[in-house]
C-alpha positions in Angstrom: 11.5 65.9 -29.3 8.9 65.7 -32.2 9.7 69.2 -33.4 13.4 68.7 -33.4 13.0 65.5 -35.4 10.8 67.5 -38.3 13.5 70.2 -38.4 16.0 67.5 -38.8 14.1 65.8 -41.6 13.3 68.9 -43.2 17.2 70.0 -42.9 18.1 66.7 -44.5 16.6 67.6 -47.5 18.5 70.9 -48.1 22.0 69.1 -48.0 25.2 70.4 -46.3 25.6 73.1 -48.3 22.9 75.1 -47.7 23.5 74.4 -44.1 26.8 76.5 -44.2 24.4 79.5 -45.9 24.2 81.0 -42.2 21.0 81.8 -39.8 20.6 79.8 -36.7 20.7 76.3 -38.5 23.7 77.2 -40.3 25.5 78.3 -37.0 24.1 74.9 -35.2 25.5 72.9 -38.2 29.0 74.6 -38.0 29.3 74.5 -34.0 28.2 71.0 -33.6 31.5 69.1 -34.1 34.4 69.4 -31.6 38.3 68.9 -32.4 40.7 69.4 -29.5 43.3 67.8 -31.5 46.5 69.1 -30.5 44.9 71.9 -28.4 44.7 70.1 -25.1 47.6 71.2 -22.3 48.4 68.1 -20.6 49.3 69.7 -17.6 47.8 67.8 -14.8 49.1 64.4 -13.3 46.4 61.7 -13.9 44.7 61.2 -11.0 44.3 57.3 -9.7 41.2 56.5 -8.1 42.4 54.6 -4.7 41.4 51.1 -4.1 38.7 50.9 -1.8 39.7 49.6 1.7 37.8 46.6 2.9 37.5 44.7 6.2 36.7 40.9 6.9 33.2 40.5 9.0 32.8 37.3 11.5 31.7 35.1 8.4 34.9 36.0 6.7 33.1 38.1 4.1 34.8 41.1 2.3 33.2 44.6 3.4 33.2 47.9 1.6 31.8 51.1 3.0 30.7 53.5 0.4 28.8 56.8 0.7 27.2 59.3 -1.6 27.5 62.6 -1.0 27.7 66.1 -2.8 31.0 68.0 -2.8 33.3 70.0 -4.9 35.7 69.3 -7.5 37.9 71.4 -9.5 37.8 70.5 -12.9 39.4 73.4 -14.3 41.2 76.8 -13.1 38.8 79.1 -11.5 35.6 78.1 -9.1 35.4 74.5 -8.0 32.5 72.5 -10.0 30.0 71.2 -7.5 29.7 67.5 -8.3 28.8 64.4 -6.4 31.4 61.7 -5.5 31.2 58.5 -3.7 34.0 58.5 -0.6 35.1 61.7 -2.1 34.5 64.9 -3.9 34.1 63.2 -7.7 33.9 59.5 -8.8 34.6 56.8 -6.3 37.0 54.0 -5.3 38.2 51.3 -7.2 36.5 48.0 -5.5 38.6 44.8 -6.1 37.5 41.3 -5.1 38.6 37.8 -6.3 36.2 34.9 -7.7 35.0 32.9 -4.8 35.0 35.7 -2.2 31.5 37.0 -0.8 31.2 40.6 -0.7 28.9 43.1 1.0 29.1 46.9 0.2 27.3 49.2 2.6 26.1 51.9 0.2 24.7 55.0 2.5 23.0 57.6 0.5 24.2 61.3 2.1 22.5 63.1 -0.9 19.0 65.0 -0.7 17.1 62.7 -2.8 17.0 58.5 -3.6 19.9 57.2 -5.7 20.9 53.3 -6.1 24.4 51.6 -6.9 24.1 49.1 -9.8 27.4 46.6 -10.4 27.5 46.9 -14.1 28.7 43.6 -15.6 28.2 41.7 -12.4 26.7 38.1 -12.1 24.2 38.3 -9.2 21.0 37.9 -7.6 18.4 40.6 -8.9 17.9 41.9 -5.5 21.6 42.7 -5.0 21.7 44.4 -8.7 21.0 48.1 -7.6 18.9 48.7 -10.3 15.7 51.2 -10.2 13.8 48.4 -7.9 16.8 48.9 -5.2 16.4 52.7 -4.6 18.4 54.0 -1.4 16.4 56.8 0.5 18.4 59.7 1.8 20.1 59.1 5.0 19.7 55.2 4.6 22.3 52.3 4.0 21.5 49.4 1.9 24.0 46.4 1.8 23.6 44.0 -0.6 25.8 40.7 -0.7 26.9 38.2 -3.1 29.3 35.8 -3.9 31.5 36.5 -7.0 31.8 34.2 -9.5 32.7 35.0 -12.9 36.3 35.6 -14.7 38.6 38.4 -14.1 37.2 41.5 -15.5 36.9 45.3 -15.5 33.3 46.0 -14.3 31.9 49.3 -13.1 29.3 50.8 -10.6 26.9 53.7 -11.1 23.7 54.6 -10.1 20.4 53.3 -11.7 17.2 55.6 -9.9 14.6 55.2 -12.4 14.5 58.4 -14.8 17.3 60.0 -13.1 20.5 57.9 -14.2 21.9 60.5 -16.6 21.8 63.2 -14.1 23.5 61.1 -11.0 26.3 59.7 -13.6 27.1 62.8 -14.9 27.4 64.4 -11.5 30.3 61.6 -10.8 28.7 58.8 -9.1 30.8 56.1 -10.8 33.9 53.9 -10.2 35.5 50.9 -11.3 34.9 47.3 -9.7 37.7 44.9 -10.8 37.5 40.9 -10.3 40.6 38.8 -10.1 40.4 35.2 -10.8 44.2 33.8 -9.9 43.3 30.6 -11.6 42.7 31.8 -15.0 44.8 34.9 -15.2 47.6 34.0 -17.9 51.0 34.7 -16.6 54.0 32.8 -15.1 55.0 30.1 -17.8 57.7 31.3 -20.2 57.7 34.8 -18.5 54.4 36.4 -19.9 52.0 37.8 -18.2 49.9 41.0 -18.4 50.8 44.2 -16.4 49.2 43.8 -12.8 50.3 46.6 -10.6 47.6 48.9 -9.6 48.5 52.2 -10.2 52.0 51.5 -11.7 51.4 49.5 -15.1 47.8 48.8 -14.6 45.9 52.0 -14.7 42.0 52.8 -14.9 40.9 55.3 -17.6 37.7 56.7 -16.8 36.7 58.8 -19.7 34.0 61.3 -19.2 32.5 64.5 -21.6 31.5 67.3 -19.7 29.9 71.0 -20.7 30.9 73.9 -18.2 29.1 76.9 -18.0 31.2 80.5 -17.6 31.1 79.8 -13.9 32.6 76.3 -14.2 29.3 74.4 -13.2 28.0 71.3 -14.6 25.7 72.5 -17.8 23.0 69.8 -17.7 20.8 71.4 -20.3 19.3 69.2 -22.9 21.5 70.5 -26.3 19.4 71.5 -29.2 19.2 68.9 -31.8 20.9 66.2 -30.1 18.8 62.7 -30.0 21.4 61.4 -27.5 21.2 64.0 -24.6 24.7 65.3 -23.2 27.5 66.2 -25.4 30.7 67.8 -23.8 33.6 69.6 -25.0 35.8 69.0 -22.0 37.2 65.7 -21.4 38.1 64.5 -17.9 39.8 61.3 -17.2 39.6 59.9 -13.6 38.4 63.3 -12.8 41.3 65.2 -14.2 41.1 67.3 -17.1 44.2 68.1 -19.3 45.6 64.8 -17.6 49.3 63.3 -18.3 50.5 59.9 -17.2 53.9 59.2 -16.0 55.2 55.7 -17.6 58.0 53.9 -15.6 57.7 50.5 -17.2 57.9 49.3 -20.8 54.5 48.3 -21.3 51.5 49.4 -19.3 47.6 48.2 -19.2 44.9 50.7 -19.4 41.4 49.8 -18.7 39.4 52.0 -20.3 35.7 52.8 -19.4 33.2 55.0 -21.4 31.8 56.3 -18.5 29.9 59.2 -20.5 26.1 59.6 -20.8 26.0 59.4 -24.7 29.4 59.9 -26.5 31.1 57.3 -28.3 34.8 57.2 -28.2 37.0 55.6 -30.9 40.2 55.5 -29.1 43.8 55.2 -31.2 47.1 57.0 -30.7 48.1 60.3 -32.4 51.5 58.5 -33.9 49.1 55.4 -35.0 51.0 53.0 -33.0 49.8 49.5 -32.6 48.2 48.3 -29.4 47.0 45.0 -27.7 43.5 44.6 -26.9 43.5 42.2 -24.4 40.0 42.2 -22.5 36.4 43.5 -23.1 33.6 44.1 -20.5 33.4 40.9 -19.0 37.0 39.5 -19.4 40.0 38.8 -21.3 40.0 37.9 -24.9 40.9 34.6 -26.4 44.4 36.0 -27.5 45.7 39.7 -27.7 43.7 41.4 -30.9 46.7 43.8 -31.9 45.0 47.0 -33.6 45.2 50.8 -33.9 41.6 51.5 -32.9 39.1 50.5 -30.4 35.6 52.1 -30.3 33.7 51.9 -27.0 30.2 53.2 -26.9 28.8 54.4 -23.3 29.0 51.7 -20.7 31.8 49.6 -22.4 35.1 48.8 -21.6 38.5 47.4 -23.3 41.7 46.5 -21.6 44.7 47.6 -23.5 48.2 47.0 -23.2 50.6 49.7 -24.8 54.3 49.5 -25.3 56.3 52.6 -24.8 60.2 53.2 -25.6 62.2 55.2 -22.9 61.7 59.2 -23.2 58.9 59.3 -25.4 55.6 61.0 -25.4 52.3 59.8 -27.1 48.6 61.4 -26.9 45.3 58.8 -26.7 42.6 60.4 -28.9 39.5 60.0 -29.5 39.0 60.0 -33.7 35.4 60.1 -35.1 33.8 57.2 -34.4 31.7 54.9 -36.8 28.2 55.3 -35.9 26.6 54.3 -39.0 24.0 57.0 -38.9 22.7 59.5 -41.8 25.3 62.6 -41.9 22.7 64.9 -39.8 22.2 62.5 -36.9 26.0 61.6 -37.0 26.7 65.5 -36.9 24.5 65.6 -33.6 25.7 62.5 -31.9 29.4 63.6 -31.7 29.9 61.6 -34.7 32.5 64.0 -36.3 34.4 64.8 -33.1 38.1 64.6 -32.5 39.2 64.7 -28.8 42.4 64.5 -27.0 42.2 62.0 -24.3 45.5 61.4 -22.3 49.2 62.1 -22.9 51.5 59.0 -22.0 54.7 60.3 -20.5 57.7 57.7 -20.6 60.6 58.1 -18.0 64.3 58.1 -19.7 64.9 54.5 -18.4 61.7 51.8 -18.4 61.6 48.5 -16.5 61.5 46.0 -18.4 57.8 44.1 -18.7 57.2 40.5 -19.6 56.2 39.9 -23.3 52.4 39.3 -23.7 50.7 35.8 -23.4 49.7 34.1 -26.6 46.5 32.8 -25.1 44.5 35.1 -22.5 41.1 33.0 -21.8 39.1 30.4 -23.1 36.6 32.0 -25.9 33.0 32.1 -25.2 31.1 29.1 -26.5 27.4 29.2 -25.4 26.0 28.7 -28.9 26.9 28.1 -32.2 26.8 30.8 -34.6 23.7 30.0 -36.3 21.5 29.0 -33.3 17.9 29.6 -33.8 16.9 32.7 -32.6 14.6 32.9 -29.3 13.6 36.7 -28.7 14.0 39.7 -30.9 14.5 42.9 -29.5 13.7 46.3 -32.2 14.8 49.5 -30.5 13.6 52.9 -31.8 13.3 56.1 -30.4 12.4 55.3 -26.8 10.8 52.1 -26.6 11.9 48.6 -27.1 9.3 46.4 -29.4 7.3 49.5 -29.4 6.8 49.5 -25.7 8.4 52.1 -23.1 9.6 50.9 -19.6 6.8 50.4 -17.0 8.4 49.4 -13.5 4.9 47.3 -13.1 5.4 45.3 -16.2 7.6 42.0 -16.3 8.4 41.8 -20.3 9.3 37.9 -20.0 10.5 35.4 -17.8 13.6 33.1 -18.4 14.0 29.5 -17.0 17.3 29.3 -14.9 19.9 27.4 -16.3 19.0 28.0 -19.8 20.6 29.5 -22.7 19.0 32.2 -24.9 19.6 33.6 -28.4 18.7 37.1 -28.9 18.6 39.3 -31.6 18.8 43.1 -31.2 18.3 45.5 -33.8 18.2 49.2 -33.8 15.7 50.1 -36.3 15.5 53.9 -36.4 18.8 56.1 -37.4 19.2 57.0 -34.1 22.6 56.3 -32.1 21.4 53.1 -29.5 23.5 50.5 -27.5 22.0 47.8 -25.7 23.2 46.4 -22.3 21.8 43.2 -20.4 21.9 43.0 -16.8 23.3 39.9 -14.6 24.9 38.0 -17.8 28.0 38.5 -19.9 26.9 37.3 -23.4 28.6 35.8 -26.6 28.2 37.6 -29.8 27.3 35.2 -32.1 27.3 37.6 -35.4 26.5 40.8 -36.4 24.6 41.5 -39.5 24.6 38.1 -40.5 28.4 37.8 -40.3 31.0 36.3 -37.7 31.8 38.8 -35.3 35.1 41.0 -35.5 37.9 40.0 -33.2 37.1 42.7 -30.5 33.9 41.3 -30.2 35.3 37.9 -29.4 35.2 37.6 -25.9 32.7 38.3 -23.4 30.1 41.6 -23.5 27.7 42.9 -21.3 26.8 45.8 -23.9 27.0 46.6 -27.4 26.9 49.4 -30.1 23.9 48.9 -32.1 24.7 50.2 -35.7 21.2 51.1 -37.5 19.6 48.2 -39.6 22.1 45.8 -38.4 21.0 42.5 -36.5 23.1 41.7 -33.3 22.6 37.7 -32.3 23.4 37.3 -28.7 24.2 33.9 -26.7 23.0 34.6 -23.0 23.1 31.8 -20.2 20.8 32.9 -17.2 22.6 30.4 -14.2 22.5 30.3 -10.6 20.2 33.1 -9.6 16.2 33.2 -9.9 13.5 35.2 -8.6 10.3 35.3 -9.6 9.1 38.7 -8.8 12.5 40.6 -9.2 13.7 41.6 -12.4 16.9 42.4 -14.2 17.1 45.4 -16.8 18.1 45.5 -20.2 18.3 48.6 -21.8 19.9 51.3 -24.0 22.7 52.6 -22.2 22.7 56.1 -23.8 21.6 57.3 -20.6 19.0 59.9 -22.0 17.4 57.3 -24.1 17.6 54.9 -20.8 15.7 57.7 -18.7 13.1 58.3 -21.3 11.8 54.6 -21.8 14.4 52.6 -23.5 14.1 49.9 -20.9 12.7 46.4 -20.0 12.7 44.1 -17.5 12.6 40.2 -17.1 12.7 37.6 -14.3 14.5 34.5 -14.0 12.6 31.6 -12.9 12.6 28.3 -11.7 11.5 25.4 -14.0 7.6 25.5 -14.4 7.4 28.5 -12.4 5.5 31.5 -13.5 6.5 35.1 -13.1 5.0 37.2 -10.2 4.1 40.6 -10.2 6.7 43.3 -9.3 5.9 46.2 -6.9 6.8 48.6 -9.5 8.0 51.4 -7.2 6.2 54.0 -9.4 5.1 54.8 -12.9 7.5 56.4 -15.4 7.9 60.2 -15.6 9.2 62.7 -18.2 
């Protein structure tokens, strides 16, 4: 790692011209960007993850059955790729539940090594969270149960085993968890509502990048000069490469999830059409935000509504993201990459769709923009505030039913983001300024540009446990696995944090 960084510092002094002058470094530089614009043959219909069936137990709770297991999945012509999946060969079904329902998920591990499933974005007790302290051993079943109590949102689930998250997600263990909230969902009045027929005009779009070797197998090696881990040149959406989506309605809602290990996407359409951003990580925005681009770092979600005309086609593309890095790190973190994602194909006749509501949801109001900071977090390399993750160390405790203001800053020149378990937060300011419209709703993951402080308001309600922690970490999975993570407990008033069992020290 250090040698790579030194090499890059040395390169930083020679400038781009010399880099192109040949030799190994010049080759690395010239081959470091990816451009698939106009080069993807969209010839496979987009797979739609099935809705997971559920049954009711004697208490009336909604029960889902999930099993992680190895399989084979055809990512491109030729040999199938060895993958992992949940209730299938790659990815998992979409779980769906309504606010007020109590759910139980029976998670069976059919792999040969421990894994876990974390409910990313979910407000729930720490013991049900599926983080590194809830490993599921091979052949065993873990059955977390909790009551859904948060707004309608597009959440997701993925493994969180200590030091192994990147590999487990990369092999295919992930899926959506959609929450419904009939009381607050817009619609009904005046013929306005959001598209809401799953698989027809309400479409999951799980975006991942892969590197495949000549035999079509996943290349899991760490790339040279990359500070972020795996970046692939093959895009798959819901496990489909070269995907197209037949559109039969005037408007469609795309639930975009960046389920990649390290890549940040800046989504827009090839004809630069305007779309409406209606939701982010934790639910709907206060009002539709009309824009032509939305950037998502790993773990982030966005719900967009796109309007189409009969018979037309347009391509969802990822344009070079705005990472705020120096030119070297930007190059080797995917910052110069352009990638075609998904083609939309409108039918000759389209069913009319209701117009979008002007008001979607109440804006987060946990604290004022100038509220005093309670805690500061500085991310650099693989540490937060100079400390690397230790499963046995609880970094701090917060009191139940309190609101805290956190200031998060990436202080090195690497790409980072920041995710907090259990809560959705309000973004108070970015670099001292009010947040842009795309950050006006609930968030659980935020991209952190180097040297820019992000102030977040978080409320820790309902659940407390003095010995079982929640995580906060960078969601670039290589960084997380290498120790860019900490843990906190939520305690009752006056209660001191206990000690955690640890579950093994960190391993590289």
